[in-house]
Every structure is written in structure tokens, then in C-alpha cells.
C-alpha positions in Angstrom: -10.5 -0.8 -6.5 -9.0 1.7 -8.4 -6.0 0.8 -10.5 -3.4 3.6 -9.4 -3.6 3.3 -5.8 -0.4 1.9 -4.8 1.5 2.9 -7.9 4.9 4.5 -7.8 5.7 7.4 -10.5 8.8 7.8 -11.7 10.2 6.0 -8.5 9.1 8.6 -6.4 5.8 9.7 -6.1 3.5 7.0 -4.5 -0.1 6.9 -5.2 -2.2 6.8 -1.8 -6.0 7.5 -2.1 -8.3 9.2 -5.0 -9.9 12.4 -3.9 -11.5 13.7 -6.8 -12.1 13.8 -10.5 -12.4 16.6 -13.2 -13.1 17.1 -16.6 -9.9 15.9 -17.9 -8.1 14.5 -15.1 -8.2 12.7 -11.9 -6.6 13.8 -8.6 -4.9 12.0 -6.0 -3.3 12.2 -2.4 0.4 10.8 -2.9 3.4 11.3 -1.2 6.8 12.3 -2.6 9.3 9.7 -1.0 12.4 12.2 -2.1 11.2 15.0 -0.1 9.1 12.7 2.2 5.7 14.8 2.3 2.7 14.6 1.0 1.4 16.0 -2.2 -1.8 15.7 -4.7 -1.2 14.1 -8.1 -3.2 14.7 -11.2 -3.4 12.2 -13.6 -4.5 12.8 -17.3 -7.8 10.6 -18.1 -7.0 7.1 -19.8 -9.7 8.0 -22.9 -8.2 11.6 -23.0 -4.7 10.7 -23.2 -5.0 8.0 -26.1 -5.6 11.2 -28.3 -2.0 13.2 -28.5 -3.7 16.8 -28.6 -4.9 16.1 -25.5 -1.8 15.1 -24.1 0.0 18.1 -25.6 -2.8 20.3 -24.5 -2.5 19.0 -20.8 1.3 19.8 -20.6 0.8 23.0 -22.2 -1.4 23.6 -19.4 0.4 22.1 -16.8 3.6 24.2 -17.5 1.8 27.2 -17.9 0.6 26.8 -14.1 4.0 26.1 -13.3 5.0 29.9 -14.1 2.7 30.8 -11.4 4.2 31.7 -7.9 1.6 33.1 -5.4 0.5 32.8 -1.9 -3.5 32.9 -3.1 -2.4 29.8 -5.8 -2.2 26.4 -5.3 1.6 25.6 -6.2 2.5 22.9 -9.2 5.8 21.1 -8.0 6.4 18.6 -11.1 4.9 18.0 -14.6 5.8 14.4 -15.9 5.6 11.3 -17.6 5.6 7.9 -16.3 4.5 4.4 -17.5 2.4 6.0 -20.2 0.8 8.5 -17.6 0.5 11.9 -18.0 0.3 13.5 -14.5 1.2 16.9 -12.9 2.4 17.0 -9.0 0.7 20.2 -7.1 0.7 21.0 -3.2 -1.8 19.4 -1.2 -4.3 21.7 0.0 -5.6 21.3 4.2 -8.7 22.9 3.5 -12.4 22.8 2.4 -14.3 24.7 -0.8 -15.8 27.7 -0.4 -18.5 26.6 -1.7 -18.4 24.0 1.4 -17.4 26.9 3.5 -20.6 28.9 2.8 -22.7 26.4 3.3 -21.4 25.8 6.9 -22.5 29.6 7.4 -26.0 29.0 6.3 -25.5 29.8 2.5 -24.1 33.4 2.5 -21.1 35.7 4.5 -20.7 39.0 6.1 -20.0 41.9 3.7 -16.5 42.0 5.8 -15.6 38.3 5.4 -16.4 38.6 2.0 -14.5 41.4 1.4 -11.5 39.2 2.9 -12.3 36.3 0.4 -12.6 38.3 -2.9 -9.7 40.3 -2.3 -7.4 37.3 -1.9 -9.0 36.4 -4.9 -8.3 39.4 -7.3 -5.1 39.0 -6.1 -4.6 35.2 -7.4 -6.0 37.0 -10.7 -4.0 39.7 -10.7 -0.5 37.5 -10.3 -2.2 34.8 -13.3 -3.6 37.9 -15.8 0.3 39.1 -15.5 1.6 36.2 -16.7 -0.7 35.6 -19.8 -3.1 33.1 -18.3 -6.8 33.3 -17.8 -8.5 30.5 -15.5 -12.2 30.6 -17.3 -13.5 28.8 -14.2 -13.8 30.6 -11.0 -15.9 29.4 -8.6 -16.6 28.4 -5.2 -16.0 24.4 -5.7 -12.3 25.9 -7.3 -11.1 27.9 -4.4 -9.8 26.6 -0.9 -10.8 28.2 2.2 -7.4 26.7 4.3 -7.1 27.0 7.9 -5.5 30.4 8.6 -8.5 32.0 6.9 -6.2 32.7 3.6 -7.3 31.3 0.1 -5.7 29.4 -2.5 -7.4 29.6 -6.1 -7.2 26.1 -7.8 -7.8 24.1 -10.7 -5.8 26.2 -13.3 -6.0 23.0 -15.3 -8.0 24.7 -17.8 -6.1 27.8 -18.3 -4.4 28.8 -21.5 -1.5 30.9 -22.3 -3.4 33.8 -23.8 -1.2 34.1 -26.9 -2.9 30.6 -27.9 -5.8 30.7 -29.8 -8.6 31.8 -27.6 -11.5 30.9 -29.9 -13.3 28.7 -27.3 -15.0 25.8 -28.7 -18.4 25.5 -27.7 -17.7 21.5 -27.1 -15.0 22.8 -24.4 -17.3 25.2 -22.5 -15.3 24.3 -19.0 -16.9 25.6 -15.7 -20.1 25.9 -14.5 -22.8 27.7 -16.2 -23.8 29.2 -13.0 -20.4 31.9 -12.8 -19.5 31.4 -16.7 -19.5 34.7 -18.2 -21.7 36.2 -21.2 -18.7 35.7 -23.6 -18.3 32.1 -22.3 -21.8 31.7 -23.3 -21.9 32.5 -26.6 -18.6 31.2 -27.2 -17.2 34.2 -28.4 -13.3 35.2 -27.6 -12.4 35.9 -24.3 -9.9 37.2 -21.9 -9.2 38.3 -18.1 -12.5 40.1 -18.0 -13.9 36.8 -18.1 -12.7 36.0 -14.8 -13.2 39.2 -13.3 -16.9 38.5 -14.3 -16.9 35.1 -12.5 -15.4 36.6 -9.8 -18.2 39.4 -9.4 -20.5 36.3 -9.5 -18.4 34.8 -6.2 -18.5 37.9 -4.6 -22.2 38.2 -5.3 -23.5 34.8 -3.9 -21.0 35.7 -1.0 -22.9 38.9 -0.1 -26.7 37.4 -0.8 -26.1 33.9 -0.3 -28.2 32.9 -3.6 -27.0 32.8 -7.3 -27.6 35.6 -9.5 -29.1 33.7 -12.4 -31.0 30.4 -12.0 -32.7 28.4 -14.0 -34.6 24.5 -15.4 -31.7 23.6 -17.2 -28.2 24.8 -18.5 -28.8 26.6 -21.4 -31.5 28.5 -19.5 -29.1 30.0 -17.3 -26.7 30.8 -19.9 -29.1 32.5 -21.8 -29.8 34.6 -18.3 -26.0 35.6 -18.0 -26.4 37.0 -21.5 -29.7 38.7 -21.5 -30.7 39.3 -18.3 -29.9 41.8 -15.2 -29.9 40.2 -11.3 -31.0 41.6 -8.6 -29.0 44.3 -7.3 -27.5 42.8 -4.1 -29.1 45.8 -1.6 -32.5 44.3 -2.7 -31.4 41.0 -1.4 -30.0 42.5 1.9 -30.2 46.1 2.7 -27.3 46.1 5.1 -24.7 45.0 2.4 -23.0 48.9 1.9 -24.0 50.2 -1.5 -20.2 50.7 -2.6 -19.4 47.0 -2.3 -22.4 46.7 -4.1 -21.9 49.3 -7.1 -18.4 47.2 -7.0 -20.2 43.6 -7.7 -22.3 44.7 -10.4 -19.4 46.5 -12.0 -17.4 43.5 -11.6 -20.6 41.7 -13.0 -21.5 43.9 -16.4 -22.6 41.7 -19.1 -20.9 44.3 -21.4 -17.4 43.8 -21.3 -16.5 47.1 -21.9 -18.3 48.4 -18.8 -16.7 45.7 -16.8 -13.1 46.4 -14.6 -10.8 46.5 -17.4 -8.3 44.7 -14.9 -8.0 42.8 -11.9 -5.7 45.4 -10.3 -9.0 48.3 -11.2 -11.4 46.0 -8.9 -9.0 45.1 -5.7 -8.0 49.0 -6.0 -11.7 50.2 -5.6 -11.7 47.5 -2.7 -8.6 49.0 -1.1 -10.7 52.4 -1.3 -13.7 50.3 0.0 -11.8 48.7 3.1 -10.3 51.9 3.8 -13.5 53.6 3.8 -16.4 51.9 3.9 -19.0 54.9 3.3 -17.3 55.8 0.0 -19.7 56.6 -2.8 -19.1 54.9 -6.3 -20.4 56.2 -9.2 -20.7 53.7 -12.7 -22.5 55.7 -15.1 -23.7 53.9 -18.4 -23.9 50.0 -16.4 -26.4 48.0 -18.0 -26.7 44.3 -17.9 -26.7 42.8 -21.1 -27.1 46.2 -22.9 -24.1 47.4 -25.6 -23.3 50.6 -24.2 -22.3 53.6 -26.6 -19.3 53.7 -28.5 -16.7 54.8 -26.1 -13.2 56.1 -26.6 -10.7 53.2 -26.5 -7.7 52.6 -24.1 -4.8 50.4 -25.2 -3.3 47.8 -22.8 -1.1 44.8 -23.4 -3.1 41.2 -24.3 -4.4 40.4 -20.7 -2.8 42.4 -19.0 -4.9 45.6 -18.2 -2.5 46.5 -15.2 -1.6 49.2 -16.9 -4.5 51.6 -16.9 -3.8 54.9 -16.5 -6.7 55.9 -13.9 -7.8 58.4 -16.3 -5.6 60.0 -18.5 -6.0 59.7 -22.1 -3.8 58.0 -24.5 -2.9 60.1 -28.1 -4.5 57.1 -30.7 -1.6 58.7 -32.6 0.9 57.5 -30.2 2.4 54.0 -31.0 -0.4 52.2 -29.6 -1.8 49.8 -32.8 1.4 47.5 -32.2 0.4 44.4 -32.8 1.5 42.9 -29.2 -2.1 45.1 -28.1 -5.5 45.8 -28.6 -8.4 47.7 -28.7 -10.8 48.0 -25.9 -13.8 50.1 -25.2 -12.9 51.9 -21.8 -15.2 53.7 -19.5 -16.1 57.3 -20.3 -13.4 59.9 -18.0 -15.7 59.8 -15.2 -15.6 56.6 -15.0 -11.9 55.8 -14.7 -10.1 55.6 -12.1 -13.2 53.2 -10.8 -15.2 56.7 -11.5 -15.1 57.2 -7.8 -17.0 60.4 -7.0 -16.0 60.7 -3.0 -17.9 62.8 -1.1 -14.9 65.4 0.1 -14.2 67.9 -2.7 -11.4 66.5 -5.2 -9.0 68.7 -6.7 -7.7 66.5 -9.5 -7.5 68.1 -12.7 -10.4 67.5 -15.5 -9.6 66.8 -18.4 -9.9 68.6 -21.4 -12.9 66.5 -23.6 -15.8 65.6 -21.6 -17.7 62.8 -23.5 -21.9 63.7 -23.8 -23.8 60.9 -22.0 -27.0 59.5 -23.4 -30.8 60.7 -22.1 -31.2 57.6 -19.7 -34.9 57.4 -21.0 -33.2 56.6 -24.2 -30.8 54.2 -23.8 -33.2 52.1 -21.0 -35.5 51.9 -24.2 -32.5 51.0 -26.1 -31.5 48.3 -24.3 -34.6 46.9 -23.7 -35.5 46.0 -27.1 -31.6 45.1 -28.1 -32.8 42.5 -25.1 -34.9 41.3 -27.1 -33.8 41.2 -30.3 -30.8 39.7 -29.2 -32.7 36.6 -27.1 -35.0 36.0 -29.8 -32.0 35.8 -32.9 -30.2 33.8 -30.5 -33.3 31.1 -30.1 -33.9 31.0 -33.7 -30.2 30.3 -34.5 -29.8 28.0 -31.7 -32.9 26.0 -33.6 -32.1 26.1 -37.3 -28.6 24.6 -35.8 -30.0 22.0 -33.6 -27.6 22.5 -31.2 -27.0 24.4 -27.9 -23.0 23.5 -27.6 -22.8 27.5 -26.8 -24.1 26.4 -23.3 -22.1 23.3 -21.6 -24.6 20.5 -20.6 -24.0 17.6 -18.5 -24.7 14.0 -18.9 -24.6 11.1 -16.8 -22.3 8.3 -17.6 -23.8 5.1 -16.9 -22.3 2.5 -14.7 -21.2 -0.9 -16.6 -19.5 -3.2 -14.5 -20.9 -6.5 -13.8 -21.6 -6.5 -17.5 -19.5 -8.2 -21.2 -18.6 -5.7 -23.3 -21.3 -6.8 -25.6 -23.6 -6.4 -22.6 -22.5 -3.1 -22.0 -22.9 -1.6 -25.4 -26.6 -3.1 -25.2 -27.7 -1.2 -22.5 -30.3 0.9 -23.3 -28.8 4.2 -21.7 -25.4 3.4 -23.6 -27.4 3.4 -26.9 -29.8 6.0 -26.2 -26.7 8.6 -25.0 -24.8 8.0 -27.9 -21.9 6.1 -25.5 -18.8 4.6 -27.0 -17.5 1.6 -25.5 -13.7 1.2 -25.7 -11.9 -2.1 -24.0 -8.6 -0.8 -22.2 -6.5 -3.4 -20.5 -7.2 -6.7 -18.6 -6.6 -7.0 -14.9 -6.5 -9.3 -12.1 -10.0 -9.9 -10.2 -12.0 -12.0 -8.5 -15.0 -11.1 -10.5 -15.6 -13.6 -13.3 -13.6 -13.7 -16.5 -15.1 -11.1 -18.8 -16.8 -8.8 -17.2 -16.1 -5.0 -16.7 -14.0 -4.4 -13.0 -13.4 -0.9 -13.9 -14.2 1.8 -16.2 -13.4 5.8 -17.1 -15.5 8.2 -16.6 -17.1 6.3 -13.6 -20.4 5.1 -13.6 -23.0 7.7 -12.7 -20.6 11.0 -12.5 -22.1 13.7 -14.0 -19.3 15.2 -17.2 -19.5 17.8 -20.0 -21.5 16.4 -23.0 -18.6 16.3 -25.7 -17.7 13.5 -28.0 -14.4 12.2 -25.6 -16.6 12.3 -22.3 -18.9 9.7 -24.0 -16.2 7.6 -24.8 -16.2 5.4 -22.1 -12.8 3.0 -21.6 -13.6 -0.3 -19.8 -11.2 -3.2 -18.2 -12.0 -6.5 -18.2 -11.7 -9.0 -15.8 -8.9 -11.8 -16.4 -10.8 -14.4 -13.8 -9.1 -15.9 -10.9 -6.9 -18.3 -12.5 -4.6 -15.8 -13.9 -4.0 -14.1 -10.1 -0.6 -14.4 -9.0 1.3 -13.9 -6.0 3.0 -10.6 -6.8 6.5 -10.2 -5.2 6.8 -8.1 -2.2 10.6 -8.7 -1.2 12.1 -5.6 0.4 8.2 -4.0 -0.1 7.3 -1.7 2.9 4.0 -3.3 4.9 1.6 -0.9 3.7 2.6 -0.9 0.3 2.6 -5.0 0.3 -0.8 -5.1 2.2 -2.4 -2.3 -0.3 -0.6 -4.7 -3.8 -2.5 -7.5 -2.0 -5.6 -5.7 -1.3 -5.5 -4.8 -5.0 -5.7 -8.2 -6.4 -9.5 -8.4 -5.4 -9.1 -11.4 -3.6 -10.7 -12.1 0.0 -7.1 -13.0 1.1 -6.2 -13.8 4.9 -3.3 -11.8 5.5 -0.5 -12.6 8.5 1.9 -10.5 9.4 4.9 -12.5 11.4 8.2 -10.1 12.5 11.7 -11.3 12.3 15.3 -9.8 13.0 17.2 -9.2 10.1 20.6 -7.4 9.1 20.1 -7.0 5.8 16.5 -5.5 5.7 15.3 -2.3 7.1 12.8 -2.7 9.4 9.2 -2.5 8.8 10.0 -4.2 5.0 9.1 -7.7 3.8 12.0 -10.1 4.1 9.9 -13.1 2.1 6.4 -14.2 1.9 4.3 -17.2 1.8 3.3 -18.1 -0.5 6.0 -17.7 -2.8 6.0 -15.0 -5.7 4.1 -15.8 -9.2 2.4 -18.6 -7.0 -1.4 -18.7 -8.1 -3.6 -17.4 -5.8 -7.9 -18.1 -4.6 -10.1 -16.2 -3.2 -9.5 -16.8 0.8 -6.1 -18.1 0.3 -3.7 -16.8 3.3 -0.7 -15.1 3.2 1.9 -14.8 5.2 4.0 -11.8 5.1 7.5 -11.9 7.4 8.2 -8.4 8.2 11.6 -7.3 9.4 12.4 -5.2 12.3 16.0 -4.5 11.6 18.9 -6.3 13.2 18.6 -9.0 16.1 20.2 -8.4 19.2 22.2 -11.6 19.8 23.0 -13.4 23.3 26.5 -14.8 24.4 27.5 -17.2 26.9 30.1 -16.2 28.8 33.2 -18.5 29.4 35.0 -18.4 33.3 38.1 -16.0 32.3 39.4 -16.5 36.2 42.9 -18.3 35.7 43.8 -16.8 31.7 45.6 -14.1 31.1 43.9 -10.6 30.4 45.0 -10.2 26.9 43.1 -13.7 26.0 40.3 -13.0 27.4 39.6 -9.3 26.2 40.3 -10.6 22.9 37.4 -13.4 23.3 35.1 -10.2 24.2 35.6 -7.6 21.9 34.8 -10.6 19.6 31.6 -11.5 20.7 30.4 -7.6 20.8 30.9 -7.4 24.3 32.4 -4.7 26.0 35.6 -5.2 28.6 36.6 -3.3 31.4 40.0 -3.5 33.5 40.6 -3.8 37.6 43.9 -4.3 38.6 44.9 -5.3 42.1 48.1 -6.5 43.9 48.0 -10.5 44.5 51.0 -12.5 45.9 49.3 -15.3 45.1 48.9 -14.9 41.2 51.1 -13.6 38.6 50.8 -10.1 37.1 48.3 -10.0 34.6 46.5 -12.9 34.8 42.7 -12.7 35.7 41.8 -13.6 39.3 38.2 -12.4 39.1 35.1 -11.5 36.8 31.8 -9.1 37.1 29.8 -11.8 35.9 30.7 -15.9 36.2 31.1 -17.9 33.7 28.4 -20.2 32.3 26.0 -16.7 32.3 24.0 -15.6 29.1 24.5 -12.2 28.7 23.3 -9.5 25.2 25.4 -7.8 22.9 26.7 -4.7 24.1 27.0 -6.0 27.9 29.4 -4.5 29.9 32.6 -7.5 31.4 34.6 -6.2 34.3 37.8 -8.4 34.6 39.8 -8.2 38.1 43.7 -8.7 37.0 46.7 -9.5 39.4 49.5 -6.9 39.4 51.5 -9.1 41.1 52.4 -8.7 45.0 52.3 -5.2 46.0 55.8 -3.1 47.2 56.0 -3.9 50.9 54.7 -1.0 52.9 56.8 0.8 55.7 54.2 -0.2 58.8 55.0 2.5 62.0 55.1 0.4 64.7 55.2 1.7 68.3 56.3 -0.2 71.0 55.5 0.9 74.6 57.9 2.2 77.4 55.4 1.2 80.0 54.5 -2.5 81.0 50.4 -2.3 81.0 47.9 -5.5 80.9 45.3 -3.8 78.6 45.6 -2.9 75.6 46.8 1.4 75.0 44.0 4.0 74.1 46.1 6.5 72.3 48.9 6.3 69.9 53.0 5.8 70.6 55.1 7.9 69.0 56.1 5.8 65.8 59.9 5.6 66.6 61.1 2.1 68.3 62.0 2.4 72.0 65.8 2.1 72.6 66.4 -1.0 74.7 66.9 -0.9 78.3 71.2 -0.8 79.4 69.9 -3.9 81.6 67.9 -6.7 80.2 64.0 -6.8 81.9 63.2 -10.3 83.1 59.3 -8.8 83.4 57.1 -8.8 80.4 56.6 -5.5 78.7 53.2 -4.4 76.6 53.8 -2.7 73.8 50.9 -1.0 71.3 51.9 -1.9 67.4 50.0 0.9 64.6 49.8 -0.7 61.8 49.1 1.0 58.0 46.2 -1.5 55.9 46.8 -1.6 52.3 44.8 0.5 50.3 44.3 -1.8 47.3 40.9 -1.9 46.8 40.8 -4.8 49.0 37.6 -4.7 51.3 39.4 -6.6 54.6 42.7 -8.3 55.1 44.0 -10.9 57.7 46.4 -9.6 60.4 48.2 -11.4 62.6 50.6 -10.6 65.0 53.9 -12.9 66.0 56.1 -13.0 69.0 58.8 -15.4 69.1 56.7 -17.5 66.7 53.6 -17.1 68.8 50.3 -15.9 68.0 49.1 -12.8 70.0 47.2 -11.2 67.5 44.9 -12.8 64.8 42.0 -11.1 63.3 40.2 -10.0 60.0 40.5 -6.3 59.7 38.4 -4.0 57.3 40.7 -2.1 55.1 38.5 1.1 55.4 39.6 1.7 59.3 43.3 2.5 57.6 45.0 1.5 60.5 45.1 -1.4 63.5 46.7 -1.0 66.7 47.0 -4.1 68.7 48.6 -4.6 72.2 51.1 -7.0 72.4 53.2 -8.3 75.6 56.8 -9.3 75.0 60.4 -10.3 77.2 63.2 -9.3 75.4 65.2 -10.8 74.0 62.5 -10.9 71.4 61.2 -11.6 67.7 58.0 -9.5 66.3 56.6 -10.1 62.8 53.3 -8.9 61.4 51.8 -11.1 58.7 49.2 -9.2 56.2 46.6 -11.9 54.4 49.7 -14.2 55.1 52.2 -12.4 53.6 54.8 -10.7 56.1 54.9 -6.8 56.5 57.6 -6.4 59.4 59.8 -8.6 60.9 61.8 -7.0 64.2 63.9 -8.1 67.0 64.1 -5.9 70.1 67.2 -6.7 72.4 
């Protein structure tokens, strides 16, 4: 288990998983908790981190890359050091490498797709070169193809600011030998044109589906870059446009002075080709591996050759020899501005002078002789020096896991490979105490054959007795699980959920066993994880007969909501509760709403409109009578007379009321009536003089004597 996984750097970046390994660093997928985004975290390898010079270089290169901001370059967000760990935080890309993309496409791409990708690569290099940065390891493995079809150049971690010392040491020949420029293979001084050569090889591979040079060893391939001429792309695929082939071969010129002078110059030709695929380019004097003829020089800023003048000559007497500039040979006049020869008539003014061209047969013969002599000299030099250090060699790191340090040092592959084993920190592990449980570089990994890479840092097991339960309080459940898994014990992890007002949801409230308790292989561990604040239940009490104020206070104190409903009641004093929506003794959850019905006391007396009939009847009247009482007859009547009463019912929220009518103390009407009918019209019989009384729910609302 990688000891970095689950670690939190700068109290901000959580390391989630390992995604790749480079020559100097290991790359992890991580999460930036401050900005809540996924990132890539590059950590300097432990053995290199012990070297102050390597740490300086790591931070210098990281700061250099942080200067870059371009849509075709992977962004660098942060450069830092935490807990003695040097790291940089970068953009996490969602895609595959250009190498993987080509493999999915069967090895090669169409010329249109190749043009699409190489244009973006050159734009990225143009931006980097303009900031004085050389990539030095351009290859399909360091180019990511994103889902939208765009590309991003990655791994500028081996780049250097060009103002620094550029004498590339042979032991630091970084990058794949199949894409290395001739000057890199020789261990010579390099500039931005080295990236252009590597980009040309990438374009060659995209167009043809094969590499320009193959060999049985990295040395053999490197020699071919220096001395050989590759097959032209159209020899391998005649459908490739001639102009795109010419751009590829010019970018791959082994003589840097015949190569494109800048990424901008190559971009200009790519754009011309894009506009007119039938355009014809003529690049005189290109011979791969030859030295070429002496030509006039053009003054450019160091590694920023985008100031190309497209064929215009400079007077050497101008301030051209300042310290901030270098002189590099430029192509002849007809080769400047891409040396293109268009099919249409070109009226551009011609230069005053025209440099003579060497006859081709002589140039070819001289080139062959020089190639032969250079090849012999190279082999003699390397044989006498006893080293092939000018070309990077790959070595396989032996696997040391399970051995003690003494056993590992005695392994044949360690002794024969001249590896040095250095003990790192001890780690808690279920493996036997004293045995190696992790190493850096990883076993069976291929690394560049350098002294630093032949130093293997190993971490030895502390055994099981020293493994204790970590303190997981307030850690997220996911992080707590990872911390337990890193103990390398076959623990039985169980999760119990509990409510907590203090601990955030999905975080550990407590653990069993407690922190610092010894753990053994197979032990059971229980994590009690918060579900957030608990939802409590409340048992209601009966409120009928209490004052509204005291009931409302009790409900509020118990986190319940209260609604008030006022009604008239002649039997209950105002402000006293006569009903509640949920009965006492019922359990409710916090936040529930309880409706309390509160008495307003007796209702003010309504003025009922009673209409006695003036005509005696034996049946109730079917139509309402006038609302005014009849005048008494001048002479007393001895016959009963019918009277229809028009009684308006109260509108105070009651569903129904009991209506009772008495004449001279005797009931003539007594009925429960729903209030929704609004009025009731009972018919009564009276003999004058008569006293009529009307009651609603036992309360007298009308009392009148008829003479």
C-alpha cells in the first residue's frame, strides 16, 4: 500500500490514488478540499528529495512551468513543501495519451487529424519557447488527447529556464530515445529547435504509423538520429500530401541550422498548408545528418526565434552581437519564410544578393563521407571512454519486497546492477518485522541508468505488535477506512450510524477500539458515524382548561409549532383552551404543528329577525314573513294563531347548534341544526298574551311577550 495515499498535504490536498511514475517524481490523483476540485499531485521521489540539488531543480522547474498559461499546456496550480514532502499541484486531465490514441486508431492517423494535433502541439511549444522554456521530452506519451479533441502538452517537469546552464549532462539525458534530437544524443548544447525536432518525429509517427528509427538498443537508435536519414513519409504512404511531408522532413533535419528556426515558423507553414493542401514547399539543402554549407546568420533572442524576419536580411553591423543574442545559421534567402515556392506568380522583391548553391552531387558525396567519418569517430570515442552515457539507457529496478535489508543487498540482481540500498522509515505492517514492505523506485519499473536511480530507498516493517488504532475522531468515513486499510491488517470494519448535534454527517463520532489500542490481524473495528442532528419525539400533555399563554410557552420550549383558533363560548372564560388538534399523550416529532382552540367568552347577542304570521295555519309557512312583529289585535283573540320565526344562526366556527323555542315556558321547537343552513324558520302556535323565548346551545337569544 502506497504510504502517501490518504495523506493530507498543506491541510488542503488529499491524496486519493497513484496514477503514474516519472523519472523524478510520482504522480497522484488528489482532491483540493479548499476549492473542492480534483487535481494531479506530483511528489518528488524520496531518494531524490534527500539531495539538495535535486530539490532545488525540482522547485526551479516547477516555478518555470507555473509561468505558462496556454490552452494546450497542462496548468500548474501550486508549488509547495509539506511534512518534508516536495510537491506540485497540477490540472487533472480527463483523456488518454496521444500514444494510446494512435494505438486505438491502428497505429497511424489521417493526415488531416495529424495536422490538427501537430498544430496544437506547436502552439504550446511557441508559448513555452516565448517564455524561455524548453520541454526537452516531446513525445506522444507526454501529450494528452482530451474528450473534445483538443490536446495538452504535459510533463514540463524536465524543462529548464534557458538562461540557466544548458550543457546537458549525458547522465541526465531525459526523454525517450526514439524522439531525442541529434544534439541531445550527442550531449551537446540544446535550444528550442530540439523540441521542434522531437515534434517532427511525433508528426512522422502520426502520418506513417511507425518511428523513423528502430534498433536493438537505445544506443543504436541514438546513433541513427545522428548519422542516418529516415525514409520519407510518402515512401511509406503515397497518399500523404507532399507539402506536409516537406514540413515533417524540415522539422526533423539533423542539422539544427536547416531545421525550422522557431515553432512560429513551423506554424506559419502548417497554416499555409491548411489553407492550400496543394501548396508546394521547396527547402533546398536539406540533408539529414550532413553539416551543410556555411550560410549567413540571423540574430535571434535566446530560444525565442519567433522574431524571424521572413527573408529580410540584417546588417551585421547593427547591434546584433549583444550578449542577449546568439547567432545561429539561417537558411538561404529562398529558404527563408519557409522557402516556399507557390504555384501562382510571386511578385515579392528579390534580395540584392543571391548566394550560390553547391552542386548536388558534390554535396551528396561530401555528406556521405562526413557521415561515415562521424560514425567511426563516435564509435571509437565511446569505446575508448568506456561509456555509452551520451544516450540514455534504461535499467530495471529489482523487487526487494519480503527480504530483509541484508538479504536484499546480497541479491545477484542488486550486486550485478550496482544498486545501493538505503533504509528509509519503518512502517507498521502485518508483514514480518524487519522485512521490506515498500521501496522507491518501485520493483520491476524501468528507469534511466543514473547513479540516483540505482539508489533504492526501502521501508522496513515494524511488525504487528506496534500497530495501534489511529485516532479517527471527526474524520470522514472514507478517510477513516483508508487509514485503517493502510495498516495492512485484515480488519473487519463495521459502521454504525448515530445522530449527533456536534459532528458533521458522515464523520466519525467515536470508534471501537479506542485510539492507541493495539490491533492484531483480523480484529473487528466499529466506526460510529454521524447522521447529523437527531430528530426527537415529544409526548404532548393535555392543554384543555389551561391558559393559551402557558400552553404556547410549553410547545415552543419543546420545538413544536402552535396555531391559535378563537371561538365564542359562554361556558368557558376568555383565553382558556377548550380543544387541541392532537390529543394529550400522543407522541409527535419536533417541528410538528399543534392547533389550540381558545375561548373568546360569550358571543355578543345577535339581533334575530322573528316574523310571526298574521294568519292562523296548521302547517309551517313555506315562505318567509316580514321581519317586523305584527301589531297586537285590538281585541284579544282566543283562537291559537300560527307564527313563523326567522332565526339567524351564529357564524363563529361551530358546525351546528341546538335551537330551542319555548312559548309560555313550553317547548314547541327543539332541534340540532347545522350552521351551514344559515337560518332556521320554525312555526309555533301562540294564544295571546304569549311569551316567546329562543335558545341557541342553551343560551337565550330572544325573549318577547305578545299581548
